[in-house]
C-alpha atoms as a printed R data frame, in Angstrom:
    type eleno elety resid chain resno      x       y       z
1   ATOM     1    CA   MET     A     1 51.664  68.485 140.572
2   ATOM     2    CA   ASP     A     2 51.239  70.153 137.167
3   ATOM     3    CA   GLU     A     3 49.930  66.909 135.569
4   ATOM     4    CA   LEU     A     4 47.277  66.440 138.401
5   ATOM     5    CA   ILE     A     5 46.059  69.979 137.959
6   ATOM     6    CA   HIS     A     6 45.927  69.532 134.116
7   ATOM     7    CA   ASN     A     7 44.010  66.243 134.440
8   ATOM     8    CA   PHE     A     8 41.588  67.787 136.976
9   ATOM     9    CA   LEU     A     9 40.777  70.919 134.705
10  ATOM    10    CA   ILE     A    10 40.538  69.069 131.484
11  ATOM    11    CA   ASN     A    11 37.542  67.089 132.808
12  ATOM    12    CA   LEU     A    12 35.593  70.137 133.804
13  ATOM    13    CA   PRO     A    13 32.915  71.644 131.665
14  ATOM    14    CA   THR     A    14 33.750  75.068 129.961
15  ATOM    15    CA   TYR     A    15 31.517  77.149 132.188
16  ATOM    16    CA   LEU     A    16 33.344  75.803 135.222
17  ATOM    17    CA   LEU     A    17 36.640  76.534 133.561
18  ATOM    18    CA   LEU     A    18 35.531  80.160 133.105
19  ATOM    19    CA   ILE     A    19 34.703  80.283 136.838
20  ATOM    20    CA   VAL     A    20 37.992  78.728 137.772
21  ATOM    21    CA   GLY     A    21 39.802  81.349 135.586
22  ATOM    22    CA   VAL     A    22 37.980  84.236 137.274
23  ATOM    23    CA   VAL     A    23 38.633  82.960 140.855
24  ATOM    24    CA   MET     A    24 42.366  82.435 139.871
25  ATOM    25    CA   LEU     A    25 42.663  85.925 138.609
26  ATOM    26    CA   PHE     A    26 41.143  87.277 141.897
27  ATOM    27    CA   THR     A    27 43.455  85.120 144.047
28  ATOM    28    CA   LEU     A    28 46.485  86.013 141.879
29  ATOM    29    CA   SER     A    29 45.824  89.714 142.403
30  ATOM    30    CA   LYS     A    30 45.233  89.311 146.156
31  ATOM    31    CA   GLY     A    31 48.460  87.211 146.609
32  ATOM    32    CA   ALA     A    32 50.433  89.959 144.747
33  ATOM    33    CA   ASP     A    33 48.911  92.529 147.110
34  ATOM    34    CA   ILE     A    34 49.941  90.684 150.038
35  ATOM    35    CA   LEU     A    35 53.401  90.016 148.727
36  ATOM    36    CA   VAL     A    36 54.070  93.627 147.766
37  ATOM    37    CA   ASN     A    37 52.703  95.034 151.071
38  ATOM    38    CA   GLN     A    38 54.725  92.695 153.139
39  ATOM    39    CA   ALA     A    39 57.932  93.233 151.082
40  ATOM    40    CA   VAL     A    40 57.560  96.918 151.557
41  ATOM    41    CA   SER     A    41 56.761  96.561 155.308
42  ATOM    42    CA   LEU     A    42 59.977  94.399 155.825
43  ATOM    43    CA   SER     A    43 62.013  96.929 153.892
44  ATOM    44    CA   ILE     A    44 60.969  99.549 156.314
45  ATOM    45    CA   ARG     A    45 61.439  97.399 159.475
46  ATOM    46    CA   TRP     A    46 64.800  96.228 158.362
47  ATOM    47    CA   GLY     A    47 66.009  99.519 156.903
48  ATOM    48    CA   VAL     A    48 66.714  97.793 153.549
49  ATOM    49    CA   PRO     A    49 66.011  99.649 150.184
50  ATOM    50    CA   LYS     A    50 62.999  98.223 148.352
51  ATOM    51    CA   ILE     A    51 65.103  97.358 145.258
52  ATOM    52    CA   ILE     A    52 67.251  95.017 147.288
53  ATOM    53    CA   ILE     A    53 64.208  93.372 148.934
54  ATOM    54    CA   GLY     A    54 62.866  92.975 145.366
55  ATOM    55    CA   ALA     A    55 66.131  91.513 144.120
56  ATOM    56    CA   THR     A    56 66.528  88.902 146.858
57  ATOM    57    CA   ILE     A    57 63.458  87.844 148.875
58  ATOM    58    CA   VAL     A    58 60.838  88.599 146.255
59  ATOM    59    CA   SER     A    59 62.801  87.389 143.229
60  ATOM    60    CA   LEU     A    60 63.693  84.107 145.049
61  ATOM    61    CA   GLY     A    61 60.085  83.480 145.729
62  ATOM    62    CA   THR     A    62 58.802  84.306 142.225
63  ATOM    63    CA   THR     A    63 61.718  82.311 140.554
64  ATOM    64    CA   LEU     A    64 61.025  79.080 142.342
65  ATOM    65    CA   PRO     A    65 58.485  77.756 139.680
66  ATOM    66    CA   GLU     A    66 61.153  78.128 136.979
67  ATOM    67    CA   ALA     A    67 63.772  76.453 139.197
68  ATOM    68    CA   SER     A    68 61.535  73.511 140.089
69  ATOM    69    CA   VAL     A    69 60.341  72.944 136.503
70  ATOM    70    CA   SER     A    70 63.811  73.102 134.988
71  ATOM    71    CA   VAL     A    71 65.489  70.896 137.638
72  ATOM    72    CA   LEU     A    72 62.796  68.241 137.102
73  ATOM    73    CA   ALA     A    73 63.118  68.502 133.401
74  ATOM    74    CA   ALA     A    74 66.763  67.923 133.548
75  ATOM    75    CA   ILE     A    75 66.470  64.963 135.816
76  ATOM    76    CA   ASN     A    76 63.638  63.392 133.645
77  ATOM    77    CA   GLY     A    77 65.993  63.625 130.553
78  ATOM    78    CA   ASN     A    78 64.681  66.803 128.909
79  ATOM    79    CA   PRO     A    79 67.615  69.253 129.711
80  ATOM    80    CA   ASP     A    80 66.945  71.570 126.772
81  ATOM    81    CA   LEU     A    81 63.653  72.568 128.337
82  ATOM    82    CA   ALA     A    82 65.478  73.857 131.347
83  ATOM    83    CA   LEU     A    83 67.593  76.257 129.372
84  ATOM    84    CA   GLY     A    84 64.850  77.402 127.198
85  ATOM    85    CA   ASN     A    85 62.843  78.181 130.296
86  ATOM    86    CA   ALA     A    86 65.570  80.252 131.762
87  ATOM    87    CA   VAL     A    87 66.548  82.265 128.638
88  ATOM    88    CA   GLY     A    88 62.838  82.792 127.704
89  ATOM    89    CA   SER     A    89 62.110  84.037 131.190
90  ATOM    90    CA   ILE     A    90 64.993  86.572 131.114
91  ATOM    91    CA   ILE     A    91 63.632  87.957 127.909
92  ATOM    92    CA   ALA     A    92 60.198  88.132 129.198
93  ATOM    93    CA   ASP     A    93 61.049  89.645 132.403
94  ATOM    94    CA   THR     A    94 63.293  92.281 131.033
95  ATOM    95    CA   GLY     A    95 61.164  93.020 127.748
96  ATOM    96    CA   LEU     A    96 57.594  92.264 128.513
97  ATOM    97    CA   ILE     A    97 57.445  93.002 132.274
98  ATOM    98    CA   ILE     A    98 59.586  96.070 132.475
99  ATOM    99    CA   GLY     A    99 57.993  97.375 129.254
100 ATOM   100    CA   LEU     A   100 54.309  96.951 130.540
101 ATOM   101    CA   SER     A   101 55.233  98.248 133.970
102 ATOM   102    CA   SER     A   102 56.715 101.422 132.596
103 ATOM   103    CA   LEU     A   103 53.353 102.034 130.811
104 ATOM   104    CA   ILE     A   104 51.290 101.644 133.979
105 ATOM   105    CA   GLY     A   105 53.296 103.834 136.388
106 ATOM   106    CA   ARG     A   106 56.814 105.200 137.371
107 ATOM   107    CA   LEU     A   107 59.936 102.940 137.541
108 ATOM   108    CA   PRO     A   108 62.366 105.045 139.528
109 ATOM   109    CA   LEU     A   109 66.001 103.983 139.653
110 ATOM   110    CA   ASP     A   110 68.291 103.951 142.686
111 ATOM   111    CA   LYS     A   111 71.352 104.732 140.635
112 ATOM   112    CA   SER     A   112 73.941 103.307 142.837
113 ATOM   113    CA   THR     A   113 72.130 100.038 143.698
114 ATOM   114    CA   VAL     A   114 70.852  99.490 140.108
115 ATOM   115    CA   ASP     A   115 74.366 100.015 138.737
116 ATOM   116    CA   LYS     A   116 75.738  97.322 141.124
117 ATOM   117    CA   GLN     A   117 72.863  94.915 140.656
118 ATOM   118    CA   GLY     A   118 72.374  95.660 137.066
119 ATOM   119    CA   ARG     A   119 76.184  94.907 136.321
120 ATOM   120    CA   ILE     A   120 75.756  91.356 137.894
121 ATOM   121    CA   GLN     A   121 72.423  91.002 135.847
122 ATOM   122    CA   TYR     A   122 74.143  91.796 132.521
123 ATOM   123    CA   LEU     A   123 77.328  89.888 133.243
124 ATOM   124    CA   SER     A   124 75.243  86.794 134.283
125 ATOM   125    CA   GLY     A   125 73.734  86.862 130.844
126 ATOM   126    CA   VAL     A   126 77.127  87.242 129.198
127 ATOM   127    CA   LEU     A   127 78.401  84.503 131.298
128 ATOM   128    CA   LEU     A   128 75.621  82.119 130.259
129 ATOM   129    CA   VAL     A   129 76.365  82.689 126.605
130 ATOM   130    CA   LEU     A   130 80.062  82.183 127.064
131 ATOM   131    CA   VAL     A   131 79.695  78.863 128.869
132 ATOM   132    CA   SER     A   132 77.256  77.757 126.179
133 ATOM   133    CA   LEU     A   133 79.721  78.086 123.285
134 ATOM   134    CA   PRO     A   134 80.502  74.983 121.286
135 ATOM   135    CA   PHE     A   135 84.187  75.244 121.641
136 ATOM   136    CA   LEU     A   136 84.081  74.817 125.425
137 ATOM   137    CA   SER     A   137 82.242  71.394 124.964
138 ATOM   138    CA   SER     A   138 83.606  68.045 124.184
139 ATOM   139    CA   GLY     A   139 80.668  67.179 121.803
140 ATOM   140    CA   PRO     A   140 79.711  68.758 118.454
141 ATOM   141    CA   GLY     A   141 77.328  71.374 119.969
142 ATOM   142    CA   GLY     A   142 77.159  73.613 123.057
143 ATOM   143    CA   ASN     A   143 76.828  72.005 126.441
144 ATOM   144    CA   ILE     A   144 76.610  73.492 129.924
145 ATOM   145    CA   SER     A   145 78.365  70.896 132.068
146 ATOM   146    CA   GLN     A   146 77.586  69.640 135.586
147 ATOM   147    CA   ILE     A   147 80.720  71.281 136.874
148 ATOM   148    CA   ILE     A   148 79.509  74.687 135.329
149 ATOM   149    CA   GLY     A   149 76.205  74.088 137.048
150 ATOM   150    CA   ILE     A   150 77.851  73.683 140.385
151 ATOM   151    CA   MET     A   151 79.874  76.716 139.723
152 ATOM   152    CA   PHE     A   152 76.772  78.670 139.083
153 ATOM   153    CA   LEU     A   153 75.281  77.509 142.318
154 ATOM   154    CA   LEU     A   154 78.371  78.712 144.220
155 ATOM   155    CA   LEU     A   155 78.137  82.062 142.403
156 ATOM   156    CA   LEU     A   156 74.507  82.164 143.476
157 ATOM   157    CA   ALA     A   157 75.635  81.953 147.147
158 ATOM   158    CA   SER     A   158 78.155  84.667 146.537
159 ATOM   159    CA   TYR     A   159 75.402  86.844 144.981
160 ATOM   160    CA   ILE     A   160 73.134  86.390 147.955
161 ATOM   161    CA   TYR     A   161 75.891  87.245 150.386
162 ATOM   162    CA   TYR     A   162 76.871  90.295 148.363
163 ATOM   163    CA   SER     A   163 73.189  91.472 148.275
164 ATOM   164    CA   ILE     A   164 72.953  91.091 152.123
165 ATOM   165    CA   LYS     A   165 76.180  93.130 152.469
166 ATOM   166    CA   LEU     A   166 75.033  95.695 149.997
167 ATOM   167    CA   ALA     A   167 71.727  96.013 151.975
168 ATOM   168    CA   LYS     A   168 73.644  96.871 155.191
169 ATOM   169    CA   ASP     A   169 75.856  99.458 153.440
170 ATOM   170    CA   THR     A   170 73.080 101.175 151.394
171 ATOM   171    CA   PRO     A   171 71.087 104.048 153.084
172 ATOM   172    CA   VAL     A   172 67.422 103.853 152.663
173 ATOM   173    CA   ASN     A   173 66.000 106.790 150.706
174 ATOM   174    CA   ASP     A   174 63.080 105.258 148.876
175 ATOM   175    CA   ILE     A   175 60.534 105.207 151.731
176 ATOM   176    CA   SER     A   176 57.754 107.891 151.844
177 ATOM   177    CA   ILE     A   177 55.566 108.889 154.908
178 ATOM   178    CA   ASP     A   178 52.702 106.956 153.217
179 ATOM   179    CA   ASP     A   179 54.580 103.591 153.416
180 ATOM   180    CA   VAL     A   180 54.984 103.703 157.197
181 ATOM   181    CA   PRO     A   181 52.398 101.777 159.124
182 ATOM   182    CA   GLU     A   182 50.407 103.621 161.726
183 ATOM   183    CA   ASN     A   183 51.508 101.201 164.510
184 ATOM   184    CA   PRO     A   184 54.741  99.590 163.462
185 ATOM   185    CA   GLU     A   185 55.531  98.427 166.821
186 ATOM   186    CA   LYS     A   186 52.502  96.259 166.996
187 ATOM   187    CA   GLU     A   187 53.224  94.333 163.846
188 ATOM   188    CA   SER     A   188 54.899  90.933 164.530
189 ATOM   189    CA   ILE     A   189 57.820  90.414 162.208
190 ATOM   190    CA   PHE     A   190 57.101  86.655 162.397
191 ATOM   191    CA   LEU     A   191 53.576  87.339 161.110
192 ATOM   192    CA   GLN     A   192 54.960  89.598 158.368
193 ATOM   193    CA   ILE     A   193 57.337  86.798 157.065
194 ATOM   194    CA   ILE     A   194 54.538  84.231 157.177
195 ATOM   195    CA   LEU     A   195 52.234  86.580 155.188
196 ATOM   196    CA   LEU     A   196 55.095  87.281 152.731
197 ATOM   197    CA   ILE     A   197 55.525  83.509 152.227
198 ATOM   198    CA   ALA     A   198 51.814  83.088 151.886
199 ATOM   199    CA   GLY     A   199 51.577  85.829 149.284
200 ATOM   200    CA   ILE     A   200 54.353  84.132 147.259
201 ATOM   201    CA   ALA     A   201 52.595  80.747 147.492
202 ATOM   202    CA   LEU     A   202 49.254  82.224 146.482
203 ATOM   203    CA   VAL     A   203 50.799  83.915 143.434
204 ATOM   204    CA   ILE     A   204 52.612  80.741 142.352
205 ATOM   205    CA   LEU     A   205 49.636  78.247 142.972
206 ATOM   206    CA   SER     A   206 47.180  80.673 141.217
207 ATOM   207    CA   SER     A   207 49.566  80.873 138.270
208 ATOM   208    CA   LYS     A   208 50.001  77.216 138.007
209 ATOM   209    CA   ILE     A   209 46.146  76.809 137.853
210 ATOM   210    CA   LEU     A   210 45.373  79.847 135.624
211 ATOM   211    CA   ILE     A   211 47.665  79.025 132.764
212 ATOM   212    CA   PRO     A   212 46.416  75.495 131.964
213 ATOM   213    CA   THR     A   213 42.675  76.825 132.630
214 ATOM   214    CA   VAL     A   214 43.085  79.402 129.886
215 ATOM   215    CA   GLU     A   215 45.041  76.959 127.615
216 ATOM   216    CA   ILE     A   216 42.395  74.349 127.756
217 ATOM   217    CA   GLY     A   217 39.560  76.768 127.318
218 ATOM   218    CA   ALA     A   218 41.397  78.531 124.361
219 ATOM   219    CA   THR     A   219 41.766  75.078 122.737
220 ATOM   220    CA   ARG     A   220 38.068  74.258 123.203
221 ATOM   221    CA   ILE     A   221 37.094  77.415 121.409
222 ATOM   222    CA   GLY     A   222 39.278  76.651 118.401
223 ATOM   223    CA   ILE     A   223 42.465  78.797 118.995
224 ATOM   224    CA   PRO     A   224 45.435  77.068 117.292
225 ATOM   225    CA   GLN     A   225 47.999  75.311 119.408
226 ATOM   226    CA   SER     A   226 50.634  77.362 117.848
227 ATOM   227    CA   ILE     A   227 49.105  80.749 119.011
228 ATOM   228    CA   ILE     A   228 48.502  79.281 122.413
229 ATOM   229    CA   ALA     A   229 52.185  78.184 122.666
230 ATOM   230    CA   ALA     A   230 53.503  81.509 121.434
231 ATOM   231    CA   THR     A   231 51.510  83.530 123.978
232 ATOM   232    CA   LEU     A   232 50.073  81.748 126.944
233 ATOM   233    CA   VAL     A   233 52.839  79.157 127.484
234 ATOM   234    CA   ALA     A   234 55.565  81.563 126.507
235 ATOM   235    CA   PHE     A   235 54.599  84.070 129.251
236 ATOM   236    CA   GLY     A   236 53.282  81.741 131.706
237 ATOM   237    CA   THR     A   237 56.335  80.992 133.597
238 ATOM   238    CA   SER     A   238 56.961  84.666 134.146
239 ATOM   239    CA   LEU     A   239 53.420  85.401 135.296
240 ATOM   240    CA   PRO     A   240 54.396  85.520 139.071
241 ATOM   241    CA   GLU     A   241 56.961  88.267 138.182
242 ATOM   242    CA   LEU     A   242 54.505  90.084 135.906
243 ATOM   243    CA   ILE     A   243 51.594  90.309 138.497
244 ATOM   244    CA   THR     A   244 54.132  91.232 141.322
245 ATOM   245    CA   ALA     A   245 55.750  93.994 139.249
246 ATOM   246    CA   VAL     A   246 52.453  95.447 137.929
247 ATOM   247    CA   THR     A   247 51.071  95.324 141.524
248 ATOM   248    CA   ALA     A   248 54.225  97.060 142.853
249 ATOM   249    CA   VAL     A   249 54.118  99.863 140.256
250 ATOM   250    CA   ARG     A   250 50.367 100.386 140.808
251 ATOM   251    CA   LYS     A   251 50.947 100.791 144.544
252 ATOM   252    CA   GLY     A   252 53.733 103.309 143.835
253 ATOM   253    CA   HIS     A   253 56.731 100.972 144.673
254 ATOM   254    CA   GLY     A   254 58.419 100.805 141.333
255 ATOM   255    CA   GLU     A   255 61.702 100.217 142.894
256 ATOM   256    CA   LEU     A   256 60.491  96.798 144.142
257 ATOM   257    CA   ALA     A   257 59.441  95.889 140.598
258 ATOM   258    CA   ILE     A   258 62.903  96.902 139.229
259 ATOM   259    CA   GLY     A   259 64.631  94.922 141.928
260 ATOM   260    CA   ASN     A   260 62.380  91.890 141.317
261 ATOM   261    CA   ILE     A   261 63.226  91.734 137.624
262 ATOM   262    CA   ILE     A   262 67.006  92.274 138.090
263 ATOM   263    CA   GLY     A   263 67.074  89.572 140.729
264 ATOM   264    CA   ALA     A   264 64.938  87.181 138.758
265 ATOM   265    CA   ASP     A   265 67.263  87.569 135.762
266 ATOM   266    CA   ILE     A   266 70.241  86.747 137.792
267 ATOM   267    CA   LEU     A   267 68.585  83.840 139.449
268 ATOM   268    CA   ASN     A   268 67.404  82.495 136.061
269 ATOM   269    CA   VAL     A   269 71.081  82.010 135.342
270 ATOM   270    CA   LEU     A   270 72.686  81.121 138.616
271 ATOM   271    CA   PHE     A   271 69.627  79.282 140.232
272 ATOM   272    CA   VAL     A   272 67.625  77.793 137.340
273 ATOM   273    CA   VAL     A   273 70.405  76.965 134.934
274 ATOM   274    CA   GLY     A   274 72.831  76.199 137.673
275 ATOM   275    CA   GLY     A   275 70.422  73.862 139.541
276 ATOM   276    CA   ALA     A   276 69.264  72.070 136.308
277 ATOM   277    CA   ALA     A   277 72.884  71.574 135.112
278 ATOM   278    CA   ALA     A   278 74.173  70.399 138.380
279 ATOM   279    CA   ALA     A   279 71.265  67.913 138.745
280 ATOM   280    CA   THR     A   280 72.346  65.895 135.532
281 ATOM   281    CA   SER     A   281 75.640  64.279 134.661
282 ATOM   282    CA   GLY     A   282 75.299  64.962 131.027
283 ATOM   283    CA   GLY     A   283 74.740  68.769 131.530
284 ATOM   284    CA   LEU     A   284 72.392  70.878 129.553
285 ATOM   285    CA   ALA     A   285 72.566  70.595 125.632
286 ATOM   286    CA   VAL     A   286 72.226  74.044 123.827
287 ATOM   287    CA   PRO     A   287 70.041  73.926 120.747
288 ATOM   288    CA   SER     A   288 71.603  75.351 117.667
289 ATOM   289    CA   SER     A   289 68.717  77.774 117.376
290 ATOM   290    CA   PHE     A   290 69.786  79.533 120.605
291 ATOM   291    CA   TYR     A   291 72.812  81.040 118.738
292 ATOM   292    CA   LYS     A   292 70.515  82.571 116.086
293 ATOM   293    CA   LEU     A   293 67.706  84.057 118.165
294 ATOM   294    CA   GLN     A   294 67.459  83.337 121.925
295 ATOM   295    CA   PHE     A   295 70.943  84.410 123.001
296 ATOM   296    CA   PRO     A   296 71.229  87.481 120.750
297 ATOM   297    CA   THR     A   297 67.769  88.607 121.866
298 ATOM   298    CA   MET     A   298 68.595  88.097 125.505
299 ATOM   299    CA   LEU     A   299 71.871  90.137 125.249
300 ATOM   300    CA   ILE     A   300 70.279  92.996 123.325
301 ATOM   301    CA   VAL     A   301 67.420  93.317 125.869
302 ATOM   302    CA   LEU     A   302 69.808  93.075 128.823
303 ATOM   303    CA   PHE     A   303 72.123  95.614 127.233
304 ATOM   304    CA   ALA     A   304 69.209  98.017 126.432
305 ATOM   305    CA   PHE     A   305 68.018  97.754 129.926
306 ATOM   306    CA   ARG     A   306 71.472  98.415 131.372
307 ATOM   307    CA   TYR     A   307 71.890 101.440 128.869
308 ATOM   308    CA   PHE     A   308 68.445 102.898 129.972
309 ATOM   309    CA   SER     A   309 69.188 102.412 133.684
310 ATOM   310    CA   LYS     A   310 72.384 104.311 133.457
311 ATOM   311    CA   LYS     A   311 71.053 107.015 131.253
312 ATOM   312    CA   GLY     A   312 68.247 108.491 133.295
313 ATOM   313    CA   SER     A   313 66.510 108.530 136.824
314 ATOM   314    CA   ASP     A   314 63.794 106.248 135.781
315 ATOM   315    CA   ILE     A   315 62.712 103.914 132.936
316 ATOM   316    CA   ASP     A   316 60.404 106.088 130.836
317 ATOM   317    CA   LYS     A   317 57.525 104.971 128.578
318 ATOM   318    CA   LYS     A   318 59.581 105.427 125.346
319 ATOM   319    CA   GLU     A   319 62.232 103.056 126.807
320 ATOM   320    CA   GLY     A   320 59.563 100.686 128.000
321 ATOM   321    CA   ILE     A   321 57.922 100.627 124.645
322 ATOM   322    CA   PHE     A   322 61.288  99.747 123.028
323 ATOM   323    CA   LEU     A   323 61.697  96.856 125.434
324 ATOM   324    CA   LEU     A   324 58.223  95.595 124.911
325 ATOM   325    CA   GLY     A   325 58.684  95.859 121.165
326 ATOM   326    CA   MET     A   326 61.812  93.710 121.467
327 ATOM   327    CA   TYR     A   327 59.682  91.053 123.231
328 ATOM   328    CA   VAL     A   328 56.991  91.214 120.568
329 ATOM   329    CA   VAL     A   329 59.447  90.801 117.754
330 ATOM   330    CA   TYR     A   330 61.111  87.875 119.648
331 ATOM   331    CA   ILE     A   331 57.837  86.022 119.914
332 ATOM   332    CA   ILE     A   332 57.022  86.565 116.190
333 ATOM   333    CA   LEU     A   333 60.554  85.514 115.031
334 ATOM   334    CA   ASN     A   334 60.307  82.396 117.249
335 ATOM   335    CA   TYR     A   335 57.366  81.007 115.007
336 ATOM   336    CA   THR     A   336 58.396  82.434 111.612
337 ATOM   337    CA   TRP     A   337 62.164  82.597 111.367
338 ATOM   338    CA   ILE     A   338 63.363  79.500 113.262
C-alpha cells in the first residue's frame, strides 16, 4: 500500500501535492476529533477511566501502523528496521509527544493507574534491552529470537487481560459534567464503536498519505535527504499518537493522551517487536549502534517519565521541556555521533 501511495504522489505536480497535504492535515485533525470524542464517550458509557481507554483501545489502534510495517519488514528480510521502528517510536512517543502535549495543555495523572501502567511501561523497555544483550544470543551480536517474540506476544495477551481487570477495579474519577452527552440513552454503542474505528482508520490513512506527500515536496524544493530522514521520517510513524494526544489535550482530556502514550510504549515492545520477531525464524538482529544511543536514550526517557509521573499530580511544562529536549538531542546525535 505504501508503495502504491508513493508512486501515485510522485507523479503529481507540486501544486497538487500542496493541495493533497492541506486536505490530509484536515482529515487527520477530523479523524483525531472523532477518535477522542468516541473514546471519551465509551469511557463514560462503560465506566472506565480515560487513561485505561487510552492505554488499550486507542493505543492498539494508533500502534497498528508500526506493527504492520515491522512484521512485513521482518518477513521481507529486513528485521533491523522492525526493531528501529519500535525503539524510535518509544523515544518519540515519550519524549516528543508528551513534551509537546505538556506545552499545549494540562496532563493530569491518575496516580494509582499511572503507577501500575507506568511500571509495566518501564519494565517493558528494560526487558527489551535485556533480551537484546549479545550474551543471550548464539551469534556474535545481539538477536531477539523467534521464541522471545512468541513470549512477548503471550505477555501482550496478559497485559490486555490485566488492563481489562484493572478497568473493572478502578473507580472513575476523571469525568466532568461537560463530558456527559445530553442524551446518552439515545446513543447506540454499536455506532460509537464504528465511529471509533473510523476515527482510527482516518488518522492512520491520513498519516500514510501526508508523510510521503511532505517528503516528496521537500525533496523537490531542495531540502537534503538527511534532514528529511531526521525529521519527517523519524516522527512519521508516531504521527497518529501525536495528533491523537494533542487533540485529547486540546479538548481537556489529558488523561487519554497519557494513557495512549503509556499503552503505545508497551505495545511497541510486546506487539511490534514481539510480532516481528515471531514472524521470522532468524529473529531480529540488534545493530551495534543501539547499545551506544538508542537503548540508553530509551531507558533515560522512560525513567524520566516514570520519575515525573510519581513526583507530581501532572506532567508540568518544565518536565515536558526536558522530555522534548531529550528527543531533540537524540535526533541530533543520530546524525552526528553514530
